[in-house]
N, C-alpha and C positions, 0 to 999 in steps of 0.2 A: 511370364513368358510371352504375353501379347506384345510387349515392347520389343522383344527379340525378333518376333515374327515381322513386325513392322520394319525393323532394321534391315532384315534380309530383303524385304520388298523394296525398301529405299535403295539399297545397294544395286539391286537388279535394274531399277528405273534409272539410276545414275549411269550405269554402264550403257544402257540403251541411248540415253541422252548423249553420252560421249561418242557413241557410234554415229548418231545422226549429225553431230557437230562435224565429224570428219568426213561425212558425206558432203556436207557443205564445203569443206576445205577441198575435197576432190573436184567438186564442180567449179569452184572459183580458181583454184591453182592449176587444175589440169594434171597432166602426168599420165603415166601408163596405168591401165586397168589390170593387166596381168603382170606377172613377175614378182620376185621376192621383195622389191622395193616399190611400194605403191600405197597411196592413201586408201586404197580399197581395204587393206588389212585392218587398220584401226576401226574402220567403218563396220566391216563384216564381223570382226571378232567382238566388238562392243555390243552390237545387236544380238549376236548369237549367245554370247555369255550372259548378257543381261536377261534374255528370255529364259535361258537355262536356270539361272538363279531364281527367277520368278516362278518358273514351272516346278522346280524341285521343292521350293517353299510351299507352294500350294498343294501339290499331290502328297507331300510328306504328312499332311494332316490326316490322310486316309490310311496311313501305314503305322502299325505299332512297332516302333523301333526305339531302342534305348539310346539315350544321349542324342535325341533328335536335333536339338539346337547346336550341339557340338559339331555334328556332321554338317549341318547347314552352314555353320560358321566356317568350317574348313573349306567347304565348297565355295562359299561367297568370297572368302579371303583369297583362295587360290585363283578364282576367276578374276578378281580385281588385280592381282599381281600379273596374271597373264596379259590382260588388256593393257595395263599400265606399261609393261615392258615392251609390248608390241608397238604401242603408241610412241613410246620414247624412241625406239629404233626408227620408226617412220619419220619422226621429226629430225633425227640425226642423218637420215638419208642412207641408212645401211640396212641389210637384211636382219630380221629378228631371229629366225630359226637357222640352225646349222652354220652359224657365222662364227668362225674361230679366228678371224683376222687379227684381233687384238685380245689382250687379257680381259678387257671389259666386255667385248662382244662375246667371248667364249663363256664368261661367267653368266651373262644374260641368257645365252642359249641353253646352258645347263639348268638354270633356274626355271626356264620355260618347260624344259623336258621333265624336271622334277614335279613342277606344278601339274603337268598333264597326268602324271601317274598318281598324284594325290587326288585329282578329280575322279580318276578311274576307281580308286579304292573306295571313295564315298559312294559312288554309284553301285559298286558291287555289294556293299553292306546293305544299302537300301533295297536293292533288287532281291537279295536273299530274304530280307524281312517281308517283302511283298509276296513272295512265293511261300514262305513258311508259315506266316501268321495271318489271321483274319484282319483286314484293315479296319481302321476306325476313322471317324471324321469329327470335325469340330461341330459345336451345337448349331452353327448358322447354316450348315449344309446338310440337311436331313432329307431322307427320302420319304415319299408318301407311303402310308401303310394301310390303305384300304383293302378290304377283302375283294378279290377279283374272281371272276369265274374260273380262271385257269391257275389261280394260286393254290398252293397246298396248305391247308390248315387255316386257322383264323388269323386275323391280323394281330401283330404283337401289341401287348398292352403298353409297353414303354415306347419312347421315341425310336423310330426305325433308323438304323445307321446306314447311310448311303454307301460308305466304304465297305460294309459287309455284304452288300448285294452281289449276286453272281456277275451282273453286268459290269459293275465298277471294279470288282476283283479281276475280271478278265482284262479290262482296260488298263489297270495298274500293272498286271503281270506282263502284258504285251508291250505296254509303254516302257517299263523298265528294261524289258528284254531288248527292245530296239535301241534304247538309249545306251545300254551296255554294249551293243553291237557297234554303235557309233563311236564309243570310246575305244573299243578294240581296234577299229579302223584307224582312229587317231594315233593309237600306240604303234600300229604297224607303220604308219606314215613316218613317225618319229624314228622308229628303229631302222627303216630302210634309208632314211636320210642320213642318220648317224653312220651307218655302214659305208655309205658312199663318201662321206666326209673323211672318215678314217682311211679310206682307200685313196684319198687325194683328189676326189672328183666332187668338189663343192657344188659346181653348177648342175651336175647330174643329180645331186641330192635334192635340189629344188624340183627338178623335173619328175623324178620317181615319186616323191612325196605328194606333189600336186595332182598326180594322176588319180589318186584315190579321194580327192575332195568331194566329188558328187556323192559317193557312197557314204562318206562321213556326214555330209550335210543332210541328206534325205532321211537318215535315221535319227538325227539329233533331236528333233522336236516332236517325235511320236509320243514322248512322255507327257506332252501337253495336249496333243490332238486327241488321243483316245480317251483319257479321263474327261476331257472337256465334252466330248460327244456323249459319254456316259452320264455326265451331269446334266447336259441338255435334255437327254431322253428321260431322265428321272423327273423332269419338270413338264414334260409334254406327253409322255406315253405311260398310261396307267398300268399296263401289263408288264411285269418283270420278264416274262417269257418272251414277249415281243422285243423288249429292250435288249435282252441277251442275244436274240437272233440278229438284230440290227448291228449290235456290237461285233458279233462274229463276222458278219459280212464286211463291216468297215475294217476290222482287223486284218482279215485275209486280203482285202483289196490293198490296204496299205503295205502289208508284208510283200505281196506279189510285185507291186510297183517298185518297192525298195529293192527287192531281189533283182529285178531287171536292171535298174540303174546301177546297182552294185556290180552286177555281172559285166555290164558294159564298161565300167571303170576298171575292173580287174583285167579285162581283155583288151583294154586300150581303144575301145570303140568310142569315138567322139562325134558329136554333132556341132557343139559349140565348145569354147575353151572350158577347161576344168573349173576355172574361177567363176565364169558366167554360169555354168551348169550348177555349181554348188549354191550360188545365190538364188537361182531360180527354184531349185529344189527346196532349200530352206524357207524361202519366201512363200512358196505354195503351201507347205505343210503348216507353218506357223500362222499363215493367213487363214487357213481353214479352222485352225484351233481357236484363234481370236474371234472369228465369226461365230463359232459355236458358243463361246462364252458370252458374247454380246447378245446373241439370241436368247440364251438362258437367263440373262439378267433382265431382258425386256419382257420375258414371259413370267408372270407371277407364279409362284409355287402353288401346286395343287394342294388344297387343304387335306389334312389327314383325317380319315374317318376313324373315330374311336372304336375300339374293339367291342365295348359294351356301352349301352346308354343307360344311365341311371335316371329313372323318372323323378321329376321334381313335383312336390305337392303343389296343388293349385291354391293360391291364396285368394280368399274372397273378401 
C-alpha cells in the first residue's frame, strides 16, 4: 500500500506542476484574469486540486476508513479528469463549465459536473469516518507519550497514536467539516449555473456561479491547515490540554473568518473580484498550512518517555 500512497502523492504534485506551468502561460501569453475563458482557470484548478489530493492522502492516514486507497483513487482520478478537461477547454479558448455550445462542449461540461459530485461523495464518506471512529496514523507520525502534570493517568505503554489524540481528532473533524462545506458550495455553484443555462442565460450562469468562489476557496484547504497545526503542536507542545486549547482557538478563528467571507459572498459584498478573492483566500489558508508543516519538519520530534523503566544490571 506504500506504493499506492506514493502514487497519490505523485498525482497531487503533478497537478500542482500543471497549475504552475499555466501560471507561466498566463504571464507570457497574457489575456484576461477574470471570466470563463482565462489561463487563470487551469492555474488555479491545478494548484487547488493538487493540494487537495496531497491533503486528503496525508490526513486519511489518521482516519480509520474502509477501502482507503479506493476512495483516494476515486478522488485522485476525478481531480485529474477535472483539471485535464478544464485545461483542454482553456487551450481551445472556450468556457469549461456550463458550456452547451456544441456536443463536445456539452459532454465536457457534464463530465465536469459528474466529477464534482464524485469528489463530494468521497469527502462525505471520509468525513463520516472522521466523526464516527477514532482516527489512526502511520508509524512515522506518532505523538509523544510522556506523563505530564495535567495528563490523566500514566503514559501508554505502547506507541501513542497522534490520530487518536483529542487535538488531532478535533482538527480532523473540523477540517473535514469545512472541506465538506467547500464541496457543498461547489455543488451549489454547479446547480445554480445549470439552472441558468437551462433557462437560456449562459452568461448569467457564469456570474451567479462565480459569486460563491471566495466561500468555496476559503473552506477548501482547512483539511490541510488544521491537521497540520495539530501535528506541529504535537512536536512542540508537551501538554495535550494546551494543544487542545490552541486547536480550539485556531478552529474557531478559521471558522469565524470563513463564515464572514462566505456571508459576504452570499450577499454579494465584494472588495475585489470573486476570482481574485478566491485566489487570495486559498493562498492564505494553504500558505499557513504549508508553513506549519515546514516548521514541524524542521523541529525534531520530542522523545517519548517510557511508561516504566526497567533497571539494567551493572556489569563489572
